[in-house]
VMD Tcl script that draws the C-alpha trace (Angstrom):
set ca {
  {18.16 0.95 33.93}
  {15.20 -1.37 33.66}
  {12.57 -0.67 31.07}
  {9.58 1.24 32.46}
  {6.43 -0.83 32.92}
  {3.58 -0.57 30.43}
  {0.84 0.26 32.91}
  {-0.02 3.94 33.36}
  {0.78 4.04 37.05}
  {3.73 1.65 36.89}
  {5.36 3.59 34.09}
  {5.06 6.94 35.82}
  {6.01 5.59 39.21}
  {9.24 4.28 37.70}
  {9.91 7.69 36.21}
  {9.14 9.52 39.47}
  {11.40 7.40 41.62}
  {14.22 6.45 39.29}
  {14.58 9.95 37.92}
  {15.58 11.34 41.32}
  {18.56 9.04 41.63}
  {19.48 8.67 37.99}
  {23.18 9.07 37.20}
  {25.53 8.22 34.38}
  {27.40 5.76 36.60}
  {28.31 2.53 34.75}
  {26.66 0.35 37.40}
  {23.23 1.18 36.00}
  {22.00 -1.61 33.74}
  {21.97 -0.87 30.02}
  {19.09 -2.03 27.83}
  {19.21 -5.79 27.45}
  {18.63 -7.54 24.17}
  {15.05 -8.25 25.21}
  {14.48 -4.60 26.02}
  {15.84 -3.56 22.65}
  {13.69 -6.13 20.89}
  {10.65 -4.77 22.69}
  {11.55 -1.28 21.54}
  {11.77 -2.46 17.93}
  {8.44 -4.28 18.22}
  {6.84 -1.12 19.60}
  {8.07 0.88 16.64}
  {5.95 -1.15 14.22}
  {2.74 0.58 15.28}
  {4.30 3.94 14.42}
  {4.84 2.70 10.87}
  {1.18 1.86 10.40}
  {-0.41 4.29 7.99}
  {-3.36 5.09 10.22}
  {-1.10 5.89 13.17}
  {-0.06 9.04 11.33}
  {-3.52 10.40 12.03}
  {-3.36 9.33 15.65}
  {0.06 10.86 16.25}
  {-1.00 14.11 14.63}
  {-4.22 14.27 16.61}
  {-2.92 13.12 19.97}
  {0.70 14.20 20.35}
  {0.86 17.40 18.34}
  {-2.47 18.76 19.50}
  {-2.21 20.71 22.75}
  {-5.64 21.63 24.15}
  {-6.96 25.08 23.27}
  {-8.29 26.93 26.29}
  {-10.42 29.94 25.51}
  {-9.55 32.97 27.60}
  {-12.42 34.50 29.59}
  {-10.96 37.94 28.98}
  {-9.49 38.02 25.47}
  {-7.10 40.89 26.11}
  {-4.84 42.50 23.53}
  {-1.23 41.49 24.21}
  {0.47 43.27 21.29}
  {-0.17 45.25 18.13}
  {1.54 44.74 14.78}
  {1.08 47.45 12.18}
  {-2.24 48.29 13.81}
  {-3.44 44.66 14.01}
  {-4.42 43.47 17.50}
  {-2.77 40.29 18.77}
  {-4.99 38.84 21.50}
  {-4.60 36.23 24.18}
  {-6.71 33.88 22.03}
  {-4.05 34.13 19.32}
  {-1.47 32.87 21.83}
  {-3.85 30.09 22.86}
  {-4.28 28.97 19.26}
  {-0.51 29.12 18.76}
  {-0.09 26.94 21.85}
  {-2.38 24.32 20.27}
  {0.02 24.23 17.31}
  {3.50 24.49 18.84}
  {2.92 24.28 22.59}
  {4.29 20.74 22.87}
  {7.67 21.96 21.61}
  {7.83 24.47 24.47}
  {6.90 22.09 27.27}
  {10.38 22.15 28.84}
  {10.54 25.94 29.09}
  {9.33 27.90 32.16}
  {5.77 29.30 31.84}
  {6.95 32.91 31.53}
  {9.29 31.96 28.68}
  {6.59 29.93 26.91}
  {4.23 32.91 26.74}
  {6.97 35.16 25.36}
  {7.97 32.57 22.78}
  {4.36 32.05 21.73}
  {4.01 35.79 21.16}
  {7.18 35.81 19.08}
  {5.75 32.95 17.01}
  {2.48 34.84 16.46}
  {4.34 38.04 15.56}
  {6.42 36.21 12.95}
  {3.23 34.61 11.58}
  {1.54 38.00 11.25}
  {4.56 39.66 9.63}
  {4.96 36.88 7.08}
  {1.20 36.82 6.43}
  {1.22 40.56 5.72}
  {4.20 40.10 3.40}
  {2.36 37.30 1.59}
  {-0.66 39.54 0.98}
  {1.57 42.28 -0.41}
  {3.18 39.72 -2.71}
  {-0.24 38.65 -4.00}
  {-0.03 35.17 -2.54}
  {-3.52 35.28 -0.99}
  {-5.30 33.95 -4.07}
  {-5.03 31.21 -6.63}
  {-5.51 27.42 -6.53}
  {-2.50 26.73 -4.30}
  {-3.79 29.19 -1.71}
  {-7.30 27.73 -1.83}
  {-5.92 24.21 -1.42}
  {-3.97 25.31 1.63}
  {-7.08 26.90 3.12}
  {-9.03 23.70 2.54}
  {-6.35 21.58 4.25}
  {-6.05 23.87 7.27}
  {-9.83 24.03 7.61}
  {-9.90 20.23 7.84}
  {-7.14 20.34 10.41}
  {-8.95 22.96 12.49}
  {-12.15 20.90 12.41}
  {-10.16 17.80 13.40}
  {-8.66 19.61 16.39}
  {-12.08 20.84 17.50}
  {-13.56 17.34 17.22}
  {-10.58 15.83 19.04}
  {-11.01 18.21 21.96}
  {-14.76 17.57 22.18}
  {-14.95 13.84 21.56}
  {-11.59 12.57 22.81}
  {-9.71 14.86 25.16}
  {-12.75 16.12 27.06}
  {-14.29 12.65 27.13}
  {-11.69 11.33 29.61}
  {-12.83 12.25 33.15}
  {-10.50 12.48 36.14}
  {-12.69 9.93 37.90}
  {-11.72 7.25 35.39}
  {-8.03 7.98 35.98}
  {-8.59 7.85 39.74}
  {-10.15 4.38 39.48}
  {-7.10 3.07 37.61}
  {-4.80 4.68 40.17}
  {-6.63 3.15 43.12}
  {-6.70 -0.30 41.51}
  {-3.00 -0.11 40.77}
  {-2.00 1.10 44.22}
  {-4.09 -1.60 45.88}
  {-2.04 -4.25 44.07}
  {1.38 -2.77 44.77}
  {3.72 -4.54 47.15}
  {6.17 -2.70 49.41}
  {9.59 -2.53 47.78}
  {12.91 -1.85 49.45}
  {15.30 0.68 47.97}
  {18.66 1.94 49.12}
  {20.68 5.11 48.85}
  {24.33 4.28 48.16}
  {27.68 5.74 47.15}
  {30.51 3.92 45.42}
  {34.12 4.24 44.36}
  {35.13 2.62 41.06}
  {38.74 1.63 40.28}
  {40.41 -0.61 37.71}
  {41.95 -3.32 39.89}
  {41.27 -5.20 43.10}
  {44.57 -4.00 44.53}
  {43.53 -0.38 44.00}
  {40.19 -1.06 45.63}
  {41.82 -2.59 48.70}
  {44.19 0.35 49.02}
  {41.43 2.97 48.85}
  {40.42 4.84 51.98}
  {36.94 3.41 52.74}
  {35.89 6.71 54.30}
  {36.27 8.54 50.96}
  {33.10 10.23 49.76}
  {32.44 8.25 46.56}
  {29.97 8.93 43.76}
  {26.36 9.35 44.90}
  {24.01 6.87 43.17}
  {20.87 8.15 44.86}
  {18.07 5.71 45.68}
  {17.63 2.56 43.62}
  {15.72 -0.69 43.91}
  {16.46 -4.24 42.82}
  {16.83 -4.76 39.10}
  {18.41 -1.38 38.35}
  {22.05 -2.27 38.96}
  {24.38 -4.97 37.72}
  {23.76 -8.18 39.67}
  {27.07 -8.43 41.61}
  {26.82 -4.77 42.59}
  {23.17 -5.10 43.58}
  {23.71 -8.24 45.67}
  {26.55 -6.64 47.59}
  {24.71 -3.36 48.13}
  {21.47 -4.88 49.40}
  {23.39 -7.18 51.76}
  {24.83 -4.16 53.59}
  {23.25 -2.38 56.55}
  {22.97 1.39 56.77}
  {26.45 2.91 57.22}
  {28.29 -0.28 56.23}
  {31.02 -0.41 53.57}
  {31.49 -3.42 51.28}
  {34.56 -5.39 50.42}
  {35.75 -4.81 46.83}
  {33.07 -5.94 44.35}
  {33.91 -6.78 40.74}
  {31.67 -5.97 37.75}
  {32.38 -5.65 34.05}
  {33.34 -2.01 34.67}
  {35.98 -2.65 37.34}
  {36.11 -2.88 41.11}
  {33.69 -1.08 43.41}
  {33.64 -0.11 47.06}
  {30.04 0.50 48.13}
  {28.66 2.38 51.10}
  {24.95 2.26 51.96}
  {23.75 5.59 53.30}
  {20.09 4.76 53.87}
  {17.45 2.08 53.40}
  {13.73 2.68 53.04}
  {10.50 1.26 51.69}
  {9.79 2.95 48.39}
  {6.87 5.37 48.92}
  {3.87 5.00 46.66}
  {3.24 7.83 44.20}
  {0.33 10.15 44.89}
  {-2.50 10.48 42.41}
  {-1.37 14.01 41.52}
  {2.09 12.69 40.62}
  {0.77 10.22 38.05}
  {-2.57 11.75 37.05}
  {-1.30 13.37 33.84}
  {0.37 10.16 32.70}
  {-2.74 8.07 33.29}
  {-4.99 10.60 31.55}
  {-2.57 10.77 28.61}
  {-2.75 7.02 28.15}
  {-6.53 6.98 28.54}
  {-6.72 9.75 25.94}
  {-4.55 7.73 23.56}
  {-6.82 4.74 24.07}
  {-9.92 6.88 23.45}
  {-8.29 8.36 20.33}
  {-7.60 4.89 18.89}
  {-11.17 3.84 19.58}
  {-12.60 7.00 18.00}
  {-10.42 6.73 14.89}
  {-11.38 3.07 14.46}
  {-15.10 3.87 14.72}
  {-14.82 6.70 12.19}
  {-12.70 4.58 9.87}
  {-15.04 1.58 10.02}
  {-18.04 3.77 9.23}
  {-16.35 5.42 6.23}
  {-15.95 4.31 2.62}
  {-12.26 4.77 1.78}
  {-10.81 4.06 -1.65}
  {-7.03 4.25 -2.06}
  {-6.59 5.40 -5.67}
  {-2.80 5.81 -5.81}
  {-1.42 2.34 -6.77}
  {1.94 2.81 -5.02}
  {0.37 3.86 -1.72}
  {-2.20 1.06 -2.01}
  {0.53 -1.53 -2.54}
  {2.58 -0.12 0.33}
  {-0.41 -0.45 2.65}
  {-1.07 -4.01 1.48}
  {2.59 -4.91 2.06}
  {2.44 -3.41 5.54}
  {-0.62 -5.52 6.34}
  {1.19 -8.66 5.15}
  {4.14 -7.82 7.41}
  {1.71 -7.63 10.31}
  {2.50 -4.07 11.28}
  {0.11 -3.15 14.05}
  {-2.50 -0.52 13.49}
  {-3.55 1.62 16.46}
  {-6.75 -0.28 17.28}
  {-4.86 -3.61 17.19}
  {-2.21 -2.53 19.69}
  {-2.50 -3.36 23.41}
  {-4.69 -0.99 25.36}
  {-2.24 0.85 27.65}
  {-4.78 2.03 30.22}
  {-6.10 -1.48 30.70}
  {-2.74 -2.94 31.74}
  {-2.55 -2.30 35.46}
  {-0.37 -5.20 36.56}
  {2.45 -4.32 38.94}
  {5.59 -4.59 36.85}
  {7.96 -3.10 39.41}
}
mol new
graphics top color blue
foreach p $ca { graphics top sphere $p radius 0.5 }
foreach p [lrange $ca 0 end-1] q [lrange $ca 1 end] { graphics top cylinder $p $q radius 0.2 }
display resetview
């Protein structure tokens, strides 16, 4: 399958449409050498030392939403567990639960909080709530809590929906209608087998796809067919195909609601990079550890991108379909 575009709308639109028809059929294009090279180039920014802060602040931090009615959801040895405890837990581990249904996420968050409370009580009984190690942990987690609060106020909440809507409207205005087809195919090893196959057989459903997603011989044959037509045997590197086109259509444009979260996520990442750069530039930072200092100098020599040097994702709105 082709690599998703870099622009916020283009990237999500590709995901919305291609995901519906995605299969494991061999006709789908694998990553080309250029695609793989692009992936490797993109990985350099992750290696940059300052990107660790960005990843921690942006990806791992799920927004905390204070509950208007902070109800008690459970009690553990007489200690109240409130909805706010679940909300704080969601800010810590919520991203790991994103693929679970909402009712399961809430249950799993409560289980996480219960285990935290039980282990915390056990730690107090074991006398682990004092000493230098404990104080150092408290200091670190205080910094992290303050970071999360600042991130929510100055980054996440500083990206309005209106800004995302402007990018969406600009992107949609530049999009050109694109044809896509819904096809089925039968794959066999030899041309003789393909010619002997019953053309009315059902075949594997490939869903809808557009140009650039399939191997070239397969694509050319498929797009040359009319609705309901069946191709002559077509050879690719995987064997011989018989293709039937079920339907042709103009690919519908995504709605704002379909791509809003993706655009806002990229705008938030851009805002996070800008904020971190401003804070970093205004600070006096001395790297005392000689090994870490040398590692950072070596990384700079290699040209590994730091977050503020990387392309701004929300600014790239060219149609890459």
